N, C-alpha and C positions, 0 to 999 in steps of 0.2 A: 790828749793828742789833738791840739788845735789845728784847724784848717786841713784836715785829712779828707780827701774826696775820692769817690769812685772814679777811676781813670778810664776803665774799659770793662766791657762785658763780653764774654765769649760763650757761644753754645756750639756743640758738636753733635748734630743730629745722628750721625753714624759713628759709633765708637771707633776711634783711631783714624778716621778720615778727617780731612780738613773741615773746619767749621766756618762760622761767620761771627761778625762783631756788631750786633744790633745796638742801638742807643739805649735800649731798655729791655728788660725781660721779666716775665711773671715768675715769681718763685712759688713753686708747688711744694707740698710736703716732702717729695722725693727729689727735689732739685729744680733747676731752671726749666721752664716749659720748653719742650722739644729737645732737651739735651740728652743725648745717648739713649734714645728710645729704640734705636736700630743697632744691629750688631752683625758681624760676619762670623760664621762658624765653618769648620772643616767637615768632611764627610762623617766624622765621628761625633759631631756636635760640639766640638771644643772651640772656644773663642779664637778668632784670628785677629791680630793687631799689627801695629807697626813693628813690633819686636822682630817677628820673622819676615814681615812684609813692609819694608820702609816705603815702598811706592804708594802705600795707602795715603801718605801725607799729601800726595798730589791729586787724590780723588776728593772732590768737593761735594758736600751734601748741603743743599739749601732747603729749609723747611717750607712747605706749602700751606696755605690757609686751612686746607681740609685735614691736616695732619700727615699728609704724604711728604715725599721728598723729591727734589730734582737733583740728579746726579750728573756731574761732569768730570772728565778726566782726559789727560793727553791721549790723543789717538782714538778716542771713543766718541760716538754720537751721544748727545745728552739723552737722559732717560728720566721720565717722571714715573714715580712708584707710588701707587695708592696704598692706603692702610689696608692690610688684608682683613678679610672677614674672619671673625673669631669662631670659625666652625670647629676648630680643635687646636690644641696646643701640642708642642713638641718639647721634650726636655733637652736643654742645652747646658753646657758646662762653662761657667765663667769663673776662672781660677778655682777656688774650692767650692763654689756655690753651684748647685743644680737649680736651674731656673726654667720655668715654663714660659714659652714664647710662641708666637704665631709666625709661620713661614710666609715670606713675601712670594710673589709669583715667579714663575720659571724665567721670565724675562730679566728680572733683577738678578737671579742666580747666574744666568748666562753672562750678563753684562760684567759683573764683578769677576767671574771666573775667567773671562777673556782678558780683562785688564790685568789681572794678577798672574795669569797663565798657570792657574791651579784651581782645582775644584773647591768652590766655597758656596755657601748659601747665606742669604740675607734674612734675618729674623727680626720681628717687631715685638716689643714689650707691650702687650695689650692692656695690662692692668697693673700699673706700678704701685697702686695702693696696697696690693697684697702679695705680689709675686716674689719679692726679694727683701729680706730684712737688712737693715744697716749692720755693718760689721759688729758682732756681739760684744767685742771688747769695750766699745764706747756707745753702742746703740741702746736705746730704751725700747721697752715693749711697744710694738705697733709702728715703730719707725721703719720706713722702707726707703729703697734707693733704686735708681734706674740701672742701666748697664754701666754706670761709672764704676771705677775699680772697687771702691768700698764705701764711699760717703757721697752725699748729695751735691756738694759744692767744694771747689778748691779756690783758695784765695792766695794771691802773691802780692808783693809790694815792689814798686819801682826802685826804692832805695836799696833793697836787698839784692836786686838784680845788678844795680850799679856796683855794690860792694863785691858781689861774686865776680863780676867782670874785671874789677881791679885785681882780684886774686888770680884770675885766669891770665891776666897780662903779665904776672910775675912767674908764671909756671913754664913748663916745658913745651906747651902747645899754645903759646901766646898768639900765634898767627891765626888760630881759630876764632879768636874773640874780636870785638865784643859780641856776645850772644844776644839774640833778641828774645823777648818774653815768649814768643811763640813756641820755643823749645819746651816750655813747661806746661803748655796747654791748660792754662787756668780758666776758671769761669769769671772770676772777679779780680781786677787789678787795682790796687789802692795806691794813691799818691799822697805823700805827706809824712808818714811816720818814719823814724830813723831806721837804719838798717837793722834787720833781725828783731825788731820790736815785736813782730807777730809771734815770736817764740813764747812770749809771756801772756798772750791773750787767752782769756777763758770764755768770754761772751762779747760779741760785737754786734752793733747795729749798723746796717747799711740802709740809709734812707728809712723806710717805714718797716723794714723787716729785721728781726733780731735772729742771731745765729749762735749756737753753741760750738765752741772750738773743741775738736776732739783730739787730734794728734797730728804731728808733722807729716808731710807727704814724703814717703820713701820713693826715690827716683830710680828709673831703670834706663836701659839702653835707648829708649825712645828719645830721651833728652839729647842724645848725641846725633840725632837725625835732623839735618837741615830741612825744615818744613817747606822750603821753596824749591829744593832740588832733589830731596830724598837721599842725598849723600850723607855718609856717616863719618864722624871724626872721633876724637877721644874726649872732648870736653862737652859738658861740664863735669862728667863723672870723675875725671882725674882730680880736679880741684875740690869737688865736694868730698872726695875720699880723704883729702888732706885736712879740710877745714870744717866740714859739716857732717861728720860721721857720728852715728850713735849705734854701737854694736856693729852689725853687718848692714845697717841702713844708711843711705846717703840722702840728706834731707834738704828740701827746698819747698816752701809753701806750707799752708795749713789747711787741714780738712775741716769743713763746717757741716753742721746739721741745722736746718731751719727750725726755729721755735714758733713760726707762724707763716702766714702766706702774705703776698703783696707784690708790688712791683718795685724793682730797683732800677735806677737810671744813672747813666753817666753824669757826673757832677753832683750826685747825692753826697751829703755829708756822711762820714764814717766815724762812729763813736765807739770807744772801748768802754764797755760796761763793767767788766771785771778783768 
């Protein structure tokens, strides 16, 4: 795969909130540094995402040097949140996983609750090295993940997005396209390989870090949410259902697990090892 390069890097400090696109990011065993170390939960301790709360797309979290975050959202005063002291943990539910986390302060709970107009709490993953194993189907003993859905890192390619948009243009909701990559909330975006080449990857090197490819990413209603307006449509799920279906899963992108640590940078070469 000659001349394939890392086109963009994205991190999302608060799960399901807007993130940022730094020029480089440190890859830790559980994923990109600062990525999805914070998460919202409801009063029962269950994860809250854009699925029921599309306005989360407009709440932006920026990582601070001390590990805290700065929050901004329409109609809200900016709020800086410090990393909570690990005086004790609380059990929260992230899909099928029960995870121990540390609650942020009351101010953070109130900020998000007021913005979403529903009671939520903000929690922090204090010890990603041991809190949550990678999805057992493809994880190895000792591998862990942040508050990401199942795996430490998600990769997509520009050519596959172009191919998908061509299919959207031929469908019943062509007016919704072309869709931007932000709909898929990837960590790494690669430029160079042909469309859907990532379906066949088994191991890949991005700059100085190698990754094991686990399984394609099954997409949900979040992809139909315009990340700039929080409005929902039908695409890309309608088109994925026709062209990228595997059983009951609609696929776009590949999940990765780091085989080491290091820094990946925009412009880094991307090599397919297997």
